[in-house]
C-alpha positions in Angstrom: 60.9 103.3 103.2 60.6 103.8 107.0 64.3 103.4 107.9 65.8 106.0 110.2 67.6 108.8 108.3 71.2 107.6 108.9 70.2 104.1 107.9 68.5 105.5 104.7 71.7 107.2 103.8 73.6 103.9 104.1 71.0 102.1 102.1 71.6 104.6 99.3 75.3 103.7 99.3 74.7 100.0 98.6 73.9 100.2 94.9 77.2 102.0 94.2 79.2 99.5 96.3 77.5 96.6 94.4 78.2 98.3 91.1 81.9 98.7 91.9 82.2 95.0 92.7 80.3 94.0 89.6 82.4 96.3 87.4 85.4 94.4 88.6 84.2 90.9 87.7 81.6 91.2 84.9 84.1 91.1 82.0 86.4 88.5 83.5 86.9 85.1 81.9 85.3 82.1 83.6 88.6 80.6 84.7 89.1 83.5 87.1 86.6 82.0 89.5 89.2 79.2 90.2 92.0 81.6 91.1 92.9 81.9 94.8 91.5 84.9 96.5 93.2 86.8 99.3 91.2 84.7 101.8 93.0 81.5 102.8 91.3 78.4 101.2 88.8 80.4 99.2 88.9 81.0 95.4 87.5 84.1 93.7 84.3 82.0 93.1 84.0 81.2 96.8 84.1 84.9 97.6 81.5 85.8 95.0 79.2 83.1 96.1 79.5 84.2 99.7 78.6 87.7 98.7 75.4 86.5 97.2 74.5 84.1 100.0 75.2 86.8 102.6 72.5 89.0 101.0 70.0 86.1 101.4 71.2 85.6 105.0 70.5 89.3 105.7 67.1 88.9 104.1 66.4 86.3 106.7 67.2 88.7 109.5 64.9 91.3 107.9 62.1 88.8 107.9 62.8 88.0 111.5 62.6 91.7 112.4 59.4 92.1 110.4 57.5 89.1 111.7 59.1 88.5 115.1 59.5 84.9 114.1 63.0 83.6 114.6 64.7 83.1 111.2 68.5 82.6 111.5 70.9 83.8 108.9 71.9 80.3 108.0 70.3 76.9 108.7 73.7 75.8 110.1 77.4 76.5 109.7 77.7 73.4 107.7 74.9 74.4 105.3 76.5 77.8 104.8 79.8 76.3 103.9 78.2 73.7 101.6 76.2 76.4 99.7 79.4 78.4 99.2 81.4 75.4 98.0 78.6 74.3 95.7 78.4 77.7 93.9 82.1 78.5 93.8 83.0 77.1 90.4 80.0 78.6 88.5 80.9 80.8 85.5 81.2 84.5 85.9 77.9 85.4 84.2 76.0 83.1 86.6 77.9 84.5 89.6 77.0 88.0 88.6 73.4 87.1 88.0 73.2 85.6 91.4 74.7 88.6 93.2 72.4 91.0 91.4 69.3 88.9 92.2 70.3 88.5 95.8 71.1 92.2 96.3 67.7 93.0 94.7 65.9 90.8 97.2 67.7 92.5 100.1 66.9 96.0 98.9 63.3 95.0 98.5 63.2 93.8 102.1 64.6 97.2 103.2 61.6 98.8 101.5 59.2 96.5 103.3 60.4 97.2 106.9 58.2 99.6 108.9 59.9 102.0 111.4 59.4 99.7 114.4 61.1 96.7 112.7 64.4 98.6 112.4 65.0 98.3 116.1 63.6 94.8 116.4 66.0 92.3 118.0 67.7 89.7 115.8 70.7 87.4 116.3 73.8 87.2 114.1 75.2 83.9 112.9 77.9 84.3 115.6 75.2 84.3 118.3 75.6 88.0 119.0 72.4 89.9 119.5 71.7 92.9 117.4 69.0 94.9 115.7 67.8 95.1 112.1 69.4 98.5 111.4 72.8 96.9 111.8 72.0 94.8 108.7 72.7 97.8 106.5 76.3 98.6 107.5 76.9 94.8 107.6 76.0 94.5 104.0 78.1 97.6 103.0 81.0 95.9 104.8 80.5 92.6 102.9 80.4 94.3 99.5 83.5 96.5 100.0 85.7 94.2 102.1 85.1 91.1 100.0 85.6 93.2 96.8 89.1 93.7 98.2 89.4 90.1 99.2 88.9 89.0 95.5 92.5 90.0 94.9 91.6 91.5 91.5 93.2 95.0 92.0 90.5 96.7 94.1 92.1 97.9 97.4 90.9 99.8 100.5 92.3 102.9 98.9 89.6 102.5 96.2 86.8 102.5 98.7 85.4 106.0 98.9 86.7 107.8 102.0 83.2 108.4 103.4 82.5 104.7 103.1 85.8 103.9 104.8 84.6 106.0 107.7 81.3 104.1 107.9 83.2 100.8 107.9 85.7 101.9 110.5 82.7 102.8 112.8 81.1 99.5 112.1 84.3 97.6 113.0 85.1 99.7 116.1 81.6 99.3 117.4 82.3 95.5 117.8 85.2 96.1 120.1 85.0 95.7 123.9 84.4 99.0 125.6 87.6 98.6 127.6 89.9 97.9 124.6 92.8 100.4 125.1 93.0 101.5 121.5 91.8 104.7 119.7 92.0 105.0 115.9 92.4 108.4 114.3 92.1 108.9 110.6 94.5 111.4 109.0 92.5 111.8 105.8 89.1 112.5 107.3 87.6 113.7 110.6 86.8 110.2 111.8 88.1 108.7 115.0 86.9 105.8 117.1 85.2 106.3 120.5 87.2 107.4 123.5 88.7 104.4 125.3 90.2 104.0 128.8 92.8 106.4 130.1 96.2 105.6 128.6 94.7 104.0 125.5 97.1 103.7 122.5 96.3 106.2 119.8 97.0 104.8 116.3 96.8 107.4 113.5 97.0 107.0 109.8 95.1 106.9 106.5 91.6 105.5 106.8 92.4 102.8 104.2 95.4 101.5 106.2 93.4 101.7 109.5 90.6 99.8 108.0 92.8 97.1 106.5 94.5 96.6 109.9 91.3 96.7 111.9 89.8 94.0 109.6 92.9 91.8 109.9 93.8 92.2 106.3 97.2 93.7 107.0 99.7 93.8 109.9 99.5 97.5 110.1 103.2 98.1 109.6 102.5 101.4 107.8 100.7 102.6 110.9 103.7 102.1 113.2 105.6 99.5 115.2 104.6 97.5 118.2 100.9 97.9 117.5 98.5 96.5 120.0 96.5 93.3 119.3 93.0 93.9 118.0 90.1 91.5 118.4 89.6 89.3 115.3 86.8 90.6 113.1 83.9 88.3 112.5 
């Protein structure tokens, strides 16, 4: 693997994150896929299917980086939604098999990418430009955050603290440079980049910070009158 060293370390985190998610769902009964998840309008099955299809979408970006030929994450927004809806009601065993296979395809692509490909330009489904190395923290974010979104007992407190720091960095990197907010973790050495003079400093546990930064909580445990953050997407 020719990934830069920090990216290689993150790639090594992915199997553990995937295993944590699969440990949560593998022994569940098939009717669980029909339960509402914590994401409005999505069942547990929708979330699981999305996790699998996201891996395939990131494979497309890796192919783009490798060949230089444009290969978007999804054919269209409509096709993405249709694929998720079509797979949502499948039994647990089939959902698990799909996630395992899709994750394996993505890990194989990481092995295939030469050093130059990791900095090759790609474009996210949102239209935002990026580079291939961002695929790795994006996948770690998908696995951990959607594990929480299943609503099956796994919370941001269950995410390893070092992974929470990575995800906080991933989220904060998407914010505008002039956003007047600085986050400071009270259970690690992590803090977000310095912002304009007078920026509001919000301190707290990294799990609470992550939940708030991702729009999964109102942040009340971090204080009152919190500033508005950009929506995560």
